[in-house]
All heavy atoms as an XYZ file, in Angstrom:
955
protein
N     206.998      2.608   -162.033
C     207.452      3.679   -161.146
C     207.913      4.918   -161.937
O     207.711      5.995   -161.541
C     208.550      3.173   -160.258
C     209.070      4.162   -159.332
S     210.043      3.599   -157.985
C     211.415      2.820   -158.763
N     208.389      4.641   -163.146
C     208.863      5.738   -163.963
C     207.681      6.654   -164.491
O     207.869      7.822   -164.610
C     209.710      5.209   -165.177
C     210.129      6.349   -166.094
C     210.825      4.380   -164.689
N     206.541      6.029   -164.552
C     205.345      6.775   -165.093
C     204.723      7.699   -163.979
O     203.941      8.642   -164.381
C     204.346      5.786   -165.603
C     203.207      6.373   -166.464
C     203.806      7.004   -167.694
C     202.331      5.222   -166.875
N     205.069      7.557   -162.747
C     204.438      8.368   -161.710
C     204.847      9.809   -161.850
O     203.981     10.716   -161.765
C     204.927      7.914   -160.330
C     204.518      6.509   -159.971
C     205.183      5.790   -158.999
C     203.398      5.914   -160.533
C     204.849      4.470   -158.611
C     203.018      4.560   -160.188
C     203.703      3.881   -159.252
O     203.386      2.698   -158.889
N     206.070     10.074   -162.074
C     206.592     11.527   -162.110
C     206.000     12.309   -163.296
O     205.641     13.440   -163.021
C     208.093     11.533   -162.064
C     208.632     11.015   -160.771
C     209.396      9.855   -160.716
C     208.345     11.671   -159.540
C     209.839      9.331   -159.496
C     208.811     11.123   -158.336
C     209.553     10.016   -158.303
N     205.946     11.765   -164.542
C     205.308     12.562   -165.577
C     203.829     12.795   -165.245
O     203.286     13.855   -165.562
C     205.443     11.721   -166.781
C     206.661     10.846   -166.516
C     206.628     10.561   -165.090
N     203.111     11.795   -164.670
C     201.728     11.990   -164.381
C     201.567     13.013   -163.233
O     200.662     13.841   -163.275
C     201.088     10.665   -163.970
C     200.766      9.743   -165.191
C     200.288      8.412   -164.663
C     199.726     10.423   -166.066
N     202.427     12.939   -162.222
C     202.371     13.986   -161.188
C     202.609     15.371   -161.702
O     201.997     16.277   -161.357
C     203.343     13.593   -160.099
C     202.925     12.646   -159.044
C     204.080     12.189   -158.140
C     201.808     13.165   -158.213
N     203.590     15.503   -162.580
C     203.907     16.759   -163.193
C     202.761     17.298   -164.062
O     202.405     18.384   -163.964
C     205.179     16.628   -164.105
O     206.293     16.136   -163.309
C     205.665     18.010   -164.642
N     202.188     16.382   -164.857
C     200.994     16.789   -165.576
C     199.860     17.237   -164.746
O     199.150     18.152   -165.044
C     200.556     15.627   -166.558
N     199.632     16.460   -163.670
C     198.574     16.841   -162.675
C     198.885     18.197   -162.085
O     197.953     19.011   -161.918
C     198.484     15.756   -161.660
N     200.106     18.403   -161.647
C     200.362     19.669   -160.972
C     200.296     20.826   -161.931
O     199.680     21.915   -161.620
C     201.817     19.636   -160.468
C     202.170     20.909   -159.731
C     201.677     21.253   -158.507
C     203.084     21.741   -160.341
C     202.064     22.474   -157.834
C     203.456     22.989   -159.736
C     202.955     23.307   -158.505
N     200.780     20.719   -163.195
C     200.690     21.769   -164.188
C     199.256     22.072   -164.601
O     198.872     23.234   -164.733
C     201.508     21.435   -165.352
C     203.069     21.423   -165.141
C     203.842     20.996   -166.401
C     203.556     22.796   -164.650
N     198.515     20.976   -164.731
C     197.070     21.228   -165.099
C     196.279     21.900   -163.944
O     195.364     22.549   -164.151
C     196.428     19.944   -165.631
O     196.455     18.939   -164.554
N     196.748     21.448   -162.709
C     196.059     22.119   -161.560
C     196.327     23.597   -161.564
O     195.421     24.417   -161.345
C     196.555     21.460   -160.276
C     196.115     22.122   -158.966
C     194.622     22.072   -158.886
C     196.767     21.435   -157.765
N     197.557     23.996   -161.861
C     197.975     25.417   -161.805
C     197.288     26.122   -162.975
O     196.807     27.253   -162.842
C     199.530     25.606   -161.955
C     200.219     25.136   -160.683
S     199.748     26.063   -159.263
C     199.140     24.743   -158.226
N     197.293     25.455   -164.119
C     196.632     26.080   -165.333
C     195.087     26.259   -165.114
O     194.564     27.234   -165.520
C     196.928     25.266   -166.566
N     194.474     25.333   -164.463
C     193.056     25.468   -164.195
C     192.804     26.555   -163.196
O     191.827     27.269   -163.294
C     192.457     24.096   -163.687
O     192.994     23.752   -162.481
N     193.687     26.726   -162.247
C     193.536     27.777   -161.226
C     193.675     29.145   -161.932
O     192.929     30.025   -161.667
C     194.475     27.633   -160.079
N     194.681     29.302   -162.764
C     194.867     30.559   -163.493
C     193.693     30.807   -164.396
O     193.201     31.967   -164.455
C     196.259     30.525   -164.218
C     196.353     31.694   -165.130
C     197.406     30.515   -163.207
N     193.281     29.855   -165.191
C     192.222     30.068   -166.097
C     190.907     30.292   -165.379
O     190.026     31.114   -165.883
C     192.040     28.853   -167.018
O     191.748     27.720   -166.322
N     190.681     29.739   -164.197
C     189.485     30.043   -163.434
C     189.545     31.501   -162.905
O     188.576     32.197   -162.932
C     189.306     29.111   -162.266
C     188.143     29.386   -161.368
C     186.832     29.040   -161.786
C     188.306     29.935   -160.182
C     185.730     29.304   -161.018
C     187.222     30.233   -159.398
C     185.974     29.906   -159.805
O     184.847     30.163   -159.008
N     190.742     31.947   -162.505
C     190.915     33.304   -162.004
C     190.573     34.355   -163.049
O     189.956     35.408   -162.793
C     192.263     33.504   -161.433
C     192.522     34.900   -160.951
C     192.026     35.318   -159.700
C     193.344     35.797   -161.661
C     192.271     36.498   -159.193
C     193.557     36.989   -161.143
C     193.027     37.426   -159.960
N     191.012     34.031   -164.316
C     190.792     34.961   -165.423
C     189.528     34.733   -166.168
O     189.325     35.264   -167.257
C     192.027     34.974   -166.379
C     193.260     35.563   -165.772
C     194.321     34.869   -165.534
C     193.273     36.947   -165.490
C     195.527     35.411   -164.998
C     194.335     37.542   -164.985
C     195.518     36.697   -164.709
N     188.663     33.877   -165.594
C     187.363     33.516   -166.182
C     187.344     33.042   -167.650
O     186.525     33.376   -168.477
C     186.419     34.765   -166.082
N     188.325     32.196   -167.877
C     188.395     31.531   -169.174
C     187.763     30.137   -168.997
O     188.410     29.184   -168.683
C     189.864     31.397   -169.649
C     190.682     32.654   -169.684
C     190.154     33.437   -170.818
C     191.054     34.738   -170.957
N     190.602     35.658   -171.950
N     186.482     30.094   -169.245
C     185.690     28.882   -168.942
C     186.109     27.716   -169.772
O     186.249     26.560   -169.145
C     184.230     29.222   -169.154
C     183.365     27.975   -168.878
C     183.737     30.322   -168.260
N     186.276     27.800   -171.032
C     186.669     26.661   -171.851
C     188.014     26.160   -171.517
O     188.263     24.951   -171.447
C     186.595     27.067   -173.367
C     185.193     27.215   -173.799
C     185.148     27.581   -175.290
C     183.730     27.866   -175.722
N     183.664     28.281   -177.138
N     188.990     27.067   -171.261
C     190.343     26.617   -170.845
C     190.304     26.019   -169.489
O     190.939     24.998   -169.244
C     191.299     27.865   -170.893
C     192.750     27.523   -170.551
C     193.321     26.542   -171.571
C     193.551     28.795   -170.516
N     189.478     26.535   -168.578
C     189.319     25.951   -167.297
C     188.815     24.536   -167.328
O     189.247     23.685   -166.678
C     188.414     26.854   -166.452
C     187.956     26.194   -165.162
C     188.886     25.947   -164.071
C     186.601     25.889   -164.928
C     188.447     25.345   -162.923
C     186.209     25.240   -163.711
C     187.148     25.016   -162.770
N     187.745     24.359   -168.117
C     187.141     22.976   -168.281
C     188.160     22.002   -168.931
O     188.199     20.866   -168.452
C     185.799     23.057   -169.041
C     184.682     23.803   -168.356
C     183.477     23.875   -169.256
C     184.349     22.963   -167.063
N     188.934     22.446   -169.856
C     189.866     21.599   -170.494
C     191.004     21.239   -169.476
O     191.370     20.011   -169.402
C     190.488     22.279   -171.738
C     191.648     21.523   -172.326
C     191.368     20.365   -173.040
C     192.941     21.920   -172.124
C     192.394     19.619   -173.638
C     193.991     21.204   -172.668
C     193.735     20.061   -173.435
N     191.533     22.168   -168.842
C     192.589     21.860   -167.886
C     192.081     21.088   -166.633
O     192.774     20.219   -166.117
C     193.335     23.181   -167.362
O     192.337     24.034   -166.857
C     194.085     23.779   -168.511
N     190.846     21.308   -166.251
C     190.290     20.520   -165.218
C     190.059     19.068   -165.669
O     190.309     18.154   -164.874
C     188.878     21.108   -164.762
C     188.254     20.550   -163.565
C     189.147     20.871   -162.351
C     186.867     21.106   -163.319
N     189.635     18.856   -166.823
C     189.484     17.583   -167.450
C     190.905     16.838   -167.521
O     190.964     15.693   -167.199
C     188.816     17.574   -168.777
C     188.559     16.247   -169.474
C     187.584     15.451   -168.644
C     188.074     16.465   -170.848
N     191.868     17.627   -167.966
C     193.246     17.006   -168.001
C     193.694     16.661   -166.593
O     194.290     15.613   -166.432
C     194.150     18.110   -168.696
C     195.615     17.605   -168.891
C     195.666     16.525   -169.869
C     196.361     18.822   -169.426
N     193.405     17.482   -165.658
C     193.813     17.200   -164.196
C     193.154     15.927   -163.773
O     193.742     15.014   -163.152
C     193.420     18.351   -163.332
C     193.628     18.034   -161.881
C     194.904     18.109   -161.338
C     192.563     17.671   -161.065
C     195.108     17.899   -159.985
C     192.728     17.379   -159.721
C     194.099     17.504   -159.183
N     191.767     15.797   -164.010
C     191.092     14.609   -163.566
C     191.564     13.335   -164.315
O     191.643     12.291   -163.714
C     189.646     14.856   -163.723
C     188.947     15.620   -162.636
C     187.975     16.505   -162.967
C     189.245     15.428   -161.391
C     187.339     17.347   -162.004
C     188.669     16.129   -160.335
C     187.685     17.054   -160.729
O     187.086     17.816   -159.734
N     191.856     13.438   -165.595
C     192.350     12.252   -166.282
C     193.666     11.797   -165.851
O     193.937     10.599   -165.584
C     192.388     12.641   -167.882
C     190.973     12.640   -168.402
S     190.905     13.157   -170.151
C     192.520     12.760   -170.850
N     194.533     12.696   -165.624
C     195.945     12.352   -165.137
C     195.906     11.823   -163.727
O     196.621     10.870   -163.484
C     196.890     13.558   -165.289
O     196.481     14.618   -164.430
N     195.045     12.349   -162.894
C     194.996     11.842   -161.512
C     194.181     10.497   -161.470
O     194.536      9.651   -160.600
C     194.359     12.891   -160.557
C     195.355     13.779   -159.982
O     196.216     13.351   -159.279
N     195.212     15.041   -160.328
N     193.227     10.314   -162.334
C     192.490      9.040   -162.325
C     193.479      8.016   -162.748
O     193.453      6.860   -162.236
C     191.324      9.152   -163.271
N     194.253      8.234   -163.840
C     195.257      7.229   -164.323
C     196.294      6.985   -163.242
O     196.712      5.857   -163.036
C     195.897      7.663   -165.610
C     196.676      6.617   -166.328
C     196.091      5.414   -166.661
C     198.001      6.822   -166.549
C     196.844      4.390   -167.263
C     198.788      5.895   -167.093
C     198.234      4.642   -167.506
N     196.770      7.989   -162.601
C     197.752      7.873   -161.573
C     197.173      7.104   -160.341
O     197.886      6.185   -159.794
C     198.249      9.224   -161.128
C     199.348      9.262   -160.073
C     200.630      8.609   -160.561
C     199.687     10.744   -159.628
N     195.940      7.425   -159.966
C     195.423      6.603   -158.925
C     195.180      5.123   -159.283
O     195.394      4.238   -158.471
C     193.965      7.216   -158.556
O     194.082      8.409   -157.989
N     194.886      4.907   -160.550
C     194.757      3.551   -160.998
C     196.123      2.821   -160.970
O     196.193      1.612   -160.415
C     194.322      3.541   -162.463
C     194.279      2.093   -163.044
C     193.210      1.293   -162.813
C     195.295      1.701   -163.908
C     193.183     -0.031   -163.315
C     195.247      0.412   -164.419
C     194.207     -0.404   -164.125
N     197.181      3.520   -161.298
C     198.464      2.900   -161.186
C     198.952      2.649   -159.718
O     199.550      1.626   -159.418
C     199.556      3.716   -161.931
C     199.494      3.831   -163.399
C     200.506      4.765   -163.980
C     199.649      2.410   -164.010
N     198.544      3.550   -158.898
C     199.019      3.450   -157.487
C     198.204      2.494   -156.647
O     198.682      1.838   -155.778
C     198.961      4.828   -156.845
C     199.973      5.872   -157.330
C     199.650      7.256   -156.767
C     201.360      5.444   -156.993
N     196.880      2.425   -156.848
C     195.994      1.742   -155.906
C     195.342      0.454   -156.498
O     195.049     -0.368   -155.679
C     194.816      2.700   -155.500
C     195.302      3.856   -154.695
C     195.245      5.078   -155.184
C     195.705      3.649   -153.388
C     195.583      6.204   -154.426
C     196.149      4.705   -152.554
C     196.090      6.000   -153.124
N     195.165      0.409   -157.779
C     194.229     -0.680   -158.251
C     194.711     -2.073   -158.015
O     194.040     -2.937   -157.637
C     193.943     -0.459   -159.734
C     192.866     -1.393   -160.217
C     191.524     -1.134   -159.865
C     193.154     -2.510   -160.924
C     190.497     -1.893   -160.301
C     192.135     -3.322   -161.410
C     190.791     -3.017   -161.030
O     189.790     -3.883   -161.469
N     196.015     -2.254   -158.161
C     196.618     -3.661   -158.028
C     196.392     -4.156   -156.641
O     196.131     -5.392   -156.379
C     198.003     -3.719   -158.390
C     198.184     -3.524   -159.940
O     197.254     -3.805   -160.700
O     199.273     -3.119   -160.353
N     196.628     -3.342   -155.613
C     196.662     -3.801   -154.226
C     195.395     -3.421   -153.423
O     195.050     -4.160   -152.506
C     197.917     -3.261   -153.459
C     199.154     -3.661   -154.204
N     199.676     -4.945   -154.325
C     200.022     -2.970   -154.908
C     200.788     -4.989   -154.983
N     201.024     -3.771   -155.420
N     194.862     -2.322   -153.776
C     193.659     -1.862   -153.016
C     192.538     -1.264   -153.929
O     192.382     -0.108   -154.003
C     194.102     -0.684   -152.039
C     195.258     -1.159   -151.054
C     196.017     -0.059   -150.469
O     195.981      0.991   -150.994
N     196.692     -0.286   -149.363
N     191.926     -2.189   -154.506
C     190.889     -1.844   -155.575
C     189.722     -1.052   -154.901
O     189.204     -0.119   -155.468
C     190.399     -3.072   -156.296
N     189.358     -1.453   -153.692
C     188.250     -0.784   -153.039
C     188.631      0.674   -152.706
O     187.763      1.558   -152.942
C     187.770     -1.519   -151.785
C     187.233     -2.860   -152.190
C     186.800     -0.642   -151.014
C     186.935     -3.741   -151.039
N     189.824      0.867   -152.302
C     190.313      2.324   -152.088
C     190.377      3.101   -153.387
O     189.982      4.243   -153.333
C     191.669      2.255   -151.399
C     192.262      3.594   -151.011
C     191.332      4.284   -149.944
C     193.626      3.412   -150.390
N     190.779      2.467   -154.447
C     190.812      3.095   -155.734
C     189.385      3.556   -156.107
O     189.179      4.726   -156.539
C     191.373      2.201   -156.759
C     191.104      2.664   -158.251
C     191.879      3.759   -158.706
C     190.263      2.054   -159.001
C     191.567      4.220   -159.890
C     189.994      2.437   -160.305
C     190.685      3.563   -160.798
N     188.403      2.637   -156.001
C     187.040      3.003   -156.445
C     186.460      4.101   -155.468
O     185.677      4.958   -155.932
C     186.168      1.792   -156.387
C     186.438      0.898   -157.577
C     186.787     -0.457   -157.346
C     186.355      1.337   -158.883
C     187.065     -1.340   -158.387
C     186.689      0.505   -159.919
C     186.983     -0.819   -159.738
O     187.264     -1.678   -160.762
N     186.841      4.048   -154.234
C     186.377      5.087   -153.278
C     186.952      6.426   -153.621
O     186.317      7.427   -153.610
C     186.803      4.707   -151.826
O     186.291      3.393   -151.497
C     186.339      5.718   -150.867
N     188.256      6.474   -153.933
C     188.909      7.712   -154.361
C     188.228      8.306   -155.651
O     187.961      9.435   -155.731
C     190.408      7.548   -154.514
C     191.031      7.397   -153.176
C     191.085      8.670   -155.289
C     192.487      7.019   -153.171
N     188.050      7.379   -156.646
C     187.460      7.847   -157.868
C     186.029      8.351   -157.601
O     185.677      9.438   -158.212
C     187.481      6.655   -158.898
C     188.855      6.322   -159.319
C     186.608      7.024   -160.159
C     189.635      7.500   -159.941
N     185.282      7.704   -156.824
C     183.848      8.124   -156.612
C     183.851      9.396   -155.836
O     183.077     10.285   -156.102
C     183.101      7.028   -155.807
N     184.648      9.542   -154.731
C     184.577     10.680   -153.922
C     185.254     11.916   -154.578
O     184.714     13.027   -154.490
C     185.242     10.399   -152.566
C     185.234     11.494   -151.545
C     183.805     11.858   -151.112
C     186.083     11.146   -150.312
N     186.434     11.765   -155.134
C     187.178     12.947   -155.579
C     187.078     13.271   -157.090
O     187.439     14.348   -157.450
C     188.690     12.748   -155.291
C     188.942     12.714   -153.819
C     189.548     11.637   -153.206
C     188.700     13.764   -153.014
C     189.801     11.560   -151.868
C     188.931     13.835   -151.694
C     189.537     12.681   -151.070
N     186.477     12.334   -157.861
C     186.354     12.627   -159.280
C     184.812     12.590   -159.698
O     184.332     13.556   -160.234
C     187.158     11.654   -160.158
C     188.654     11.916   -159.850
C     186.839     11.851   -161.639
C     189.602     10.907   -160.562
N     184.151     11.512   -159.442
C     182.764     11.383   -159.887
C     181.790     12.397   -159.239
O     181.024     12.922   -159.807
C     182.271      9.919   -159.698
N     182.008     12.542   -157.903
C     181.166     13.403   -157.114
C     181.289     14.817   -157.582
O     180.321     15.582   -157.884
C     181.402     13.250   -155.609
C     180.570     14.206   -154.808
C     179.207     14.062   -154.784
C     181.148     15.171   -154.051
C     178.409     14.930   -154.010
C     180.407     16.046   -153.230
C     179.017     15.884   -153.262
N     182.580     15.364   -157.725
C     182.722     16.739   -158.227
C     182.216     16.945   -159.606
O     181.605     18.000   -159.939
C     184.205     17.022   -158.040
C     184.620     16.168   -157.015
C     183.857     14.904   -157.158
N     182.436     15.989   -160.498
C     181.978     16.158   -161.859
C     180.482     16.118   -161.936
O     179.880     16.852   -162.650
C     182.656     15.066   -162.827
C     184.072     15.384   -163.003
C     181.930     14.982   -164.108
C     184.891     14.412   -163.816
N     179.851     15.261   -161.157
C     178.465     15.197   -160.996
C     177.904     16.546   -160.510
O     176.870     17.033   -161.022
N     178.528     17.115   -159.561
C     178.181     18.447   -159.062
C     178.317     19.535   -160.116
O     177.465     20.434   -160.213
C     178.978     18.832   -157.834
S     178.598     17.937   -156.329
N     179.323     19.461   -160.929
C     179.464     20.371   -162.072
C     178.384     20.242   -163.063
O     177.862     21.197   -163.658
C     180.851     20.123   -162.745
C     182.062     20.872   -162.118
C     183.260     20.559   -162.970
C     181.800     22.388   -162.186
N     177.929     18.981   -163.337
C     176.863     18.784   -164.249
C     175.546     19.375   -163.672
O     174.810     20.078   -164.439
C     176.698     17.254   -164.585
C     177.942     16.812   -165.423
C     175.392     16.942   -165.277
C     178.047     15.320   -165.564
N     175.277     19.086   -162.384
C     174.146     19.734   -161.754
C     174.195     21.252   -161.847
O     173.185     21.942   -162.098
C     173.991     19.271   -160.311
C     172.996     20.117   -159.542
C     173.616     17.811   -160.276
N     175.395     21.835   -161.594
C     175.557     23.278   -161.678
C     175.259     23.800   -163.102
O     174.534     24.798   -163.174
C     177.057     23.592   -161.242
C     177.389     25.094   -161.378
C     176.758     26.002   -160.487
C     178.185     25.507   -162.397
C     177.070     27.333   -160.653
C     178.512     26.902   -162.447
C     177.962     27.794   -161.583
N     175.803     23.099   -164.103
C     175.581     23.542   -165.463
C     174.102     23.444   -165.861
O     173.516     24.346   -166.426
C     176.367     22.721   -166.427
N     173.423     22.376   -165.424
C     171.954     22.259   -165.669
C     171.157     23.254   -164.935
O     170.324     23.865   -165.576
C     171.487     20.849   -165.295
C     171.962     19.696   -166.161
C     171.476     18.399   -165.514
C     171.353     19.778   -167.570
N     171.554     23.581   -163.762
C     170.843     24.642   -163.001
C     171.095     25.994   -163.550
O     170.251     26.781   -163.591
C     171.211     24.542   -161.523
C     170.249     25.352   -160.656
O     169.043     25.251   -160.935
O     170.767     25.972   -159.763
N     172.290     26.247   -163.986
C     172.622     27.544   -164.539
C     171.958     27.861   -165.797
O     171.529     28.969   -166.070
C     174.210     27.547   -164.691
C     174.692     28.736   -165.407
C     175.482     29.619   -164.426
N     176.075     30.652   -165.273
C     176.160     31.925   -164.900
N     175.720     32.180   -163.705
N     176.714     32.816   -165.637
N     171.873     26.870   -166.732
C     171.347     27.132   -168.107
C     169.803     26.859   -168.125
O     169.088     27.551   -168.896
C     172.075     26.338   -169.133
C     173.500     26.916   -169.354
C     174.607     26.168   -168.926
C     173.749     28.124   -169.868
C     175.894     26.679   -169.094
C     175.019     28.655   -170.056
C     176.059     27.901   -169.620
O     177.330     28.417   -169.847
N     169.399     25.848   -167.416
C     167.954     25.415   -167.655
C     167.112     25.691   -166.337
O     165.900     25.415   -166.442
C     167.850     23.975   -167.997
C     168.532     23.655   -169.295
C     169.725     22.903   -169.348
C     168.143     24.196   -170.572
C     170.371     22.654   -170.564
C     168.739     23.962   -171.756
C     169.906     23.185   -171.743
O     170.525     22.924   -172.897
N     167.678     26.107   -165.306
C     166.995     26.269   -164.006
C     166.229     25.093   -163.644
O     165.018     25.185   -163.229
C     166.128     27.610   -164.067
N     166.881     23.907   -163.663
C     166.125     22.640   -163.403
C     165.815     22.578   -161.847
O     164.736     22.214   -161.501
C     167.068     21.458   -163.806
C     166.407     20.117   -163.382
C     167.247     21.533   -165.306
N     166.770     22.936   -161.103
C     166.622     22.826   -159.626
C     166.163     24.080   -158.891
O     165.689     24.077   -157.844
C     167.885     22.327   -158.984
C     168.339     21.006   -159.614
C     169.359     20.995   -160.523
C     167.714     19.844   -159.360
C     169.797     19.829   -161.121
C     168.122     18.635   -159.952
C     169.185     18.657   -160.837
N     166.456     25.238   -159.562
C     166.017     26.520   -159.007
C     166.590     26.763   -157.580
O     165.915     27.287   -156.711
C     164.559     26.799   -159.065
S     163.851     26.818   -160.705
N     167.844     26.403   -157.417
C     168.477     26.560   -156.111
C     169.812     27.248   -156.360
O     170.256     27.308   -157.509
C     168.652     25.289   -155.324
O     169.518     24.353   -156.161
C     167.414     24.604   -154.991
N     170.388     27.730   -155.375
C     171.701     28.387   -155.487
C     172.803     27.260   -155.454
O     173.064     26.638   -154.403
C     171.977     29.278   -154.306
C     173.251     30.046   -154.439
O     173.759     30.153   -155.559
O     173.823     30.489   -153.431
N     173.352     26.934   -156.585
C     174.303     25.860   -156.719
C     175.735     26.434   -156.868
O     176.655     25.775   -157.398
C     174.087     24.978   -157.918
O     173.945     25.739   -159.067
C     172.807     24.181   -157.726
N     175.974     27.697   -156.439
C     177.289     28.240   -156.575
C     178.333     27.573   -155.645
O     179.499     27.784   -155.839
C     177.215     29.741   -156.284
O     176.800     30.034   -155.028
N     177.825     26.897   -154.662
C     178.711     26.115   -153.753
C     179.517     25.033   -154.434
O     180.499     24.622   -153.939
C     177.955     25.536   -152.588
C     177.033     24.425   -152.971
C     177.543     23.099   -153.046
C     175.724     24.673   -153.485
C     176.657     22.099   -153.445
C     174.924     23.616   -153.844
C     175.379     22.309   -153.900
N     179.048     24.682   -155.641
C     179.743     23.609   -156.376
C     181.141     23.907   -156.725
O     182.058     23.079   -156.558
C     178.913     23.271   -157.681
C     179.680     22.383   -158.571
C     177.647     22.654   -157.247
N     181.404     25.136   -157.111
C     182.817     25.571   -157.485
C     183.773     25.459   -156.225
O     184.852     25.008   -156.325
C     182.850     26.898   -158.079
C     181.965     26.950   -159.411
C     184.243     27.388   -158.362
C     182.462     26.049   -160.504
N     183.165     25.863   -155.085
C     183.931     25.807   -153.780
C     184.198     24.356   -153.489
O     185.270     24.006   -153.093
C     183.147     26.517   -152.684
C     183.814     26.232   -151.359
C     183.029     27.948   -153.051
N     183.276     23.515   -153.724
C     183.401     21.993   -153.457
C     184.452     21.475   -154.354
O     185.332     20.664   -153.926
C     182.049     21.358   -153.700
C     181.984     19.875   -153.298
C     182.018     19.722   -151.800
C     180.730     19.287   -153.876
N     184.467     21.864   -155.573
C     185.476     21.354   -156.554
C     186.821     21.732   -156.084
O     187.773     20.959   -156.113
C     185.207     21.941   -157.955
C     183.835     21.485   -158.461
C     186.284     21.582   -158.971
C     183.705     20.128   -158.979
N     187.007     23.046   -155.747
C     188.290     23.505   -155.310
C     188.793     22.961   -153.984
O     189.907     22.976   -153.638
C     188.315     25.006   -155.328
C     188.466     25.573   -156.696
C     187.559     26.319   -157.342
C     189.561     25.420   -157.606
N     187.994     26.624   -158.595
C     189.261     26.075   -158.808
C     190.794     24.758   -157.501
C     190.053     26.117   -159.908
C     191.648     24.758   -158.641
C     191.280     25.477   -159.759
N     187.877     22.422   -153.211
C     188.239     21.755   -151.936
C     188.769     20.371   -152.228
O     189.694     19.868   -151.598
C     187.039     21.693   -151.017
C     186.649     22.968   -150.279
C     185.452     22.767   -149.441
C     187.773     23.459   -149.463
N     188.101     19.630   -153.186
C     188.456     18.284   -153.477
C     189.686     18.105   -154.342
O     190.397     17.134   -154.306
C     187.298     17.562   -154.081
C     186.234     17.048   -153.084
C     184.907     17.198   -153.367
C     186.651     16.504   -151.925
C     183.918     16.786   -152.443
C     185.742     16.065   -150.954
C     184.350     16.261   -151.257
N     189.947     19.104   -155.224
C     191.050     18.967   -156.164
C     192.437     18.875   -155.454
O     193.200     17.947   -155.723
C     191.119     20.162   -157.109
C     189.926     19.947   -158.167
C     192.455     20.337   -157.834
C     189.879     21.076   -159.146
N     192.743     19.790   -154.456
C     194.031     19.613   -153.833
C     194.135     18.270   -152.947
O     195.243     17.741   -152.866
C     194.128     20.792   -152.914
C     193.115     21.745   -153.436
C     192.093     20.988   -154.022
N     193.010     17.816   -152.425
C     193.021     16.641   -151.618
C     193.396     15.399   -152.562
O     194.186     14.570   -152.208
C     191.755     16.447   -150.954
C     191.493     17.499   -149.924
C     191.651     14.998   -150.234
C     190.097     17.489   -149.355
N     192.842     15.437   -153.736
C     193.125     14.305   -154.654
C     194.539     14.348   -155.096
O     195.242     13.321   -155.140
C     192.227     14.426   -155.916
C     192.502     13.483   -157.057
C     192.274     12.024   -156.566
C     191.579     13.804   -158.296
N     195.053     15.547   -155.351
C     196.487     15.620   -155.760
C     197.414     15.276   -154.557
O     198.409     14.556   -154.769
C     196.821     17.097   -156.217
C     198.195     17.259   -156.641
C     198.679     16.735   -157.790
C     199.128     17.919   -155.862
C     200.003     16.904   -158.227
C     200.429     18.106   -156.188
C     200.807     17.578   -157.493
N     197.063     15.668   -153.368
C     197.807     15.327   -152.192
C     197.889     13.865   -151.959
O     198.993     13.293   -151.517
C     197.377     16.045   -150.981
N     196.765     13.162   -152.061
C     196.682     11.724   -151.905
C     197.554     11.062   -152.895
O     198.418     10.166   -152.524
C     195.260     11.200   -152.005
C     195.181      9.731   -152.151
C     194.446     11.652   -150.761
N     197.505     11.401   -154.134
C     198.333     10.760   -155.139
C     199.796     11.056   -154.979
O     200.644     10.214   -155.200
C     197.873     11.127   -156.535
C     196.622     10.441   -156.943
O     196.275      9.382   -156.478
N     195.834     11.083   -157.774
N     200.076     12.286   -154.608
C     201.490     12.701   -154.373
C     202.082     11.918   -153.235
O     203.230     11.362   -153.295
C     201.620     14.228   -154.121
C     202.990     14.722   -153.801
C     203.940     14.605   -155.077
C     202.914     16.260   -153.437
N     201.391     11.837   -152.105
C     201.835     11.155   -150.922
C     202.104      9.713   -151.223
O     203.117      9.116   -150.866
C     200.864     11.339   -149.733
O     200.676     12.754   -149.554
C     201.404     10.717   -148.493
N     201.096      9.017   -151.784
C     201.256      7.632   -152.089
C     202.386      7.317   -153.102
O     203.157      6.394   -152.924
C     199.878      7.006   -152.582
C     200.028      5.626   -153.019
C     198.904      7.112   -151.451
N     202.515      8.158   -154.115
C     203.569      7.986   -155.063
C     204.976      8.165   -154.393
O     205.934      7.408   -154.654
C     203.462      8.765   -156.270
O     203.496     10.175   -155.881
N     205.047      9.145   -153.551
C     206.278      9.342   -152.826
C     206.634      8.167   -151.866
O     207.770      7.772   -151.727
C     206.301     10.634   -152.070
C     206.447     11.968   -152.937
C     206.321     13.164   -152.081
C     207.665     12.007   -153.705
N     205.637      7.658   -151.215
C     205.820      6.544   -150.323
C     206.210      5.306   -151.130
O     206.996      4.487   -150.641
C     204.536      6.278   -149.498
C     204.221      7.249   -148.387
C     202.875      6.961   -147.791
C     205.318      7.335   -147.411
N     205.643      5.092   -152.303
C     206.055      3.965   -153.169
C     207.464      4.061   -153.530
O     208.221      3.098   -153.682
C     205.185      3.822   -154.333
C     203.857      3.257   -154.022
C     203.126      2.745   -155.215
C     201.821      2.060   -154.786
N     201.780      0.724   -155.208
N     207.911      5.298   -153.931
C     209.334      5.473   -154.305
C     210.323      5.305   -153.123
O     211.286      4.663   -153.240
C     209.571      6.929   -154.911
C     210.994      7.247   -155.087
C     208.788      7.078   -156.195
N     209.902      5.779   -151.967
C     210.746      5.581   -150.755
C     210.765      4.089   -150.413
O     211.848      3.595   -150.019
C     210.167      6.460   -149.626
C     210.491      7.913   -149.931
C     210.893      6.134   -148.301
C     209.836      8.900   -148.956
N     209.640      3.430   -150.470
C     209.534      2.039   -150.068
C     210.331      1.134   -151.040
O     210.797      0.086   -150.668
C     208.120      1.641   -149.983
C     207.907      0.218   -149.604
N     208.384     -0.303   -148.430
C     207.239     -0.823   -150.229
C     208.046     -1.605   -148.419
N     207.330     -1.849   -149.429
N     210.355      1.497   -152.277
C     211.021      0.692   -153.358
C     212.522      0.783   -153.238
O     213.356      0.340   -152.812
C     210.614      1.131   -154.713
């Protein structure tokens, strides 16, 4: 239970840092802070869900982490090599839609665990 708050803090700060770095078009810093956000939230989701609800944990990881990262990879491939030759700019919007939902799920469940304990 003690580990929830540092991970939530790291997730929140990396979310804010990724938003600022995205706004100022700092691509490398954005990717680093986004990776830090995903790592802290994946570990937090593991601590919160895996012991009691493993299927929910895998669903959250697949939907909120693997799918957006896969979309980023498709975006990068399309941007540099024109593999798909389609407009993949929607990927960034999709990422920014899923990031707050992932954080909100982890925040809500961690607060419920603290209240329940």
